[in-house]
N, C-alpha and C positions, 0 to 999 in steps of 0.2 A: 507712556507715549501719548502725546496729545492727539486730538482728532485730526485727520487729514482733511484739508479744505478742498472740496471738489468744485470743478466748473466744467463747462462743455468741452474744454480743450483737454483736460487731464483725466476725464471720467473713464475713458477706455483703458488707459494705462494703469490707473490706480485701482479700478474696480473690475472691469471685464477681463483684464489680463493678469490680475492678481493671482499669486499662487496660494493665497490663503483666503478664507471666507471674509467678506466685507459687510459690515452693518452700515447702511447708508441712511442718514437722518435727512429727509427732505423737509426743509423748514423755510421760514422767512422772518425777517426782523420785526415786522408789524403784527405777527401772529402771537397772541397771548399764550395759548397752550404750548406753542413752540418754545417760548421763553421759559415756561415752567419745566419743559423737558431738557433744556440746555444743561443745567447742572447734573441731572440724572445721567445724561449721555456721557458727560465728562467723567462721572464716577465709574460708569461701565467701562470706559476706555482705560481708566486707571486699574480697575480690577482685572482686566484682561491683558495687562502689560506683560510681555514676555510669552504670551500664548500665541498660537498660530491663527491670529485673527486681526483684522484692521477695523477701526471705527472711523467713519467719515461723515462729514456734513456737506449738504448741497443746498445752497440758497436758491430757491426756485425762481426768484426774481432775476438773479444773475445768470442762471443756467436753465432758462425756460425750455430750450430745445430738449435737453436731457429729461427734465421733469415731464414734458409732454410725451416723449418717447416711451416713458414708463408709466403713462396714464395716471400721474399723480393728480388727483382731483381735489383732495382736501389735505390739509397739513395740520399737525405733523404726520407724515407717512414714513414708516420705517420699512426698508427692504433689506433682506439678507441675500447677498450674491455669493455663489460658490461656482467656480468653474465658468464664470461669465453668465450664469443663469440665476434668475430670482428663485430662491428655494423657500423663502418665507417672507411674509409681509403682514404688517399690522398698521392700523391707523389710530391716531388719537393719543391721549395721555396714557402712558404705561408706567407701571412700577419698575424700579431698578431690577427687582427680583424677576419679574416677567421677562424683561429684555435679556437678562443674563441666562435664564432658563432656555430661552429660544436659541441664544448663541451657543450655549453648551451642546445642544442637540446637533448643531451643524458642525462643530469642530471635533466631534468624537469620531 
């Protein structure tokens, strides 16, 4: 499953109303560390294919209202939503293993 592309319009349906946990990658195309994380996030999405979880990306430039609502101050920021609430968050470059470990905790 490829990542779901989020915007201000679909965020509520795709994330807040999701019946599975959602990892949201808040990023921007001009952000160097975000570009480094892109392939890692794609790999995580592939690893979790078929599992009860969704991996999504939100461009903070195109969805500024949503980024602001969730106090995204620096990017990349990752937030894991479950039942419409943020249950985990982390900022900056992460290893694939670290992201997977955090997601595993939430889907158990």
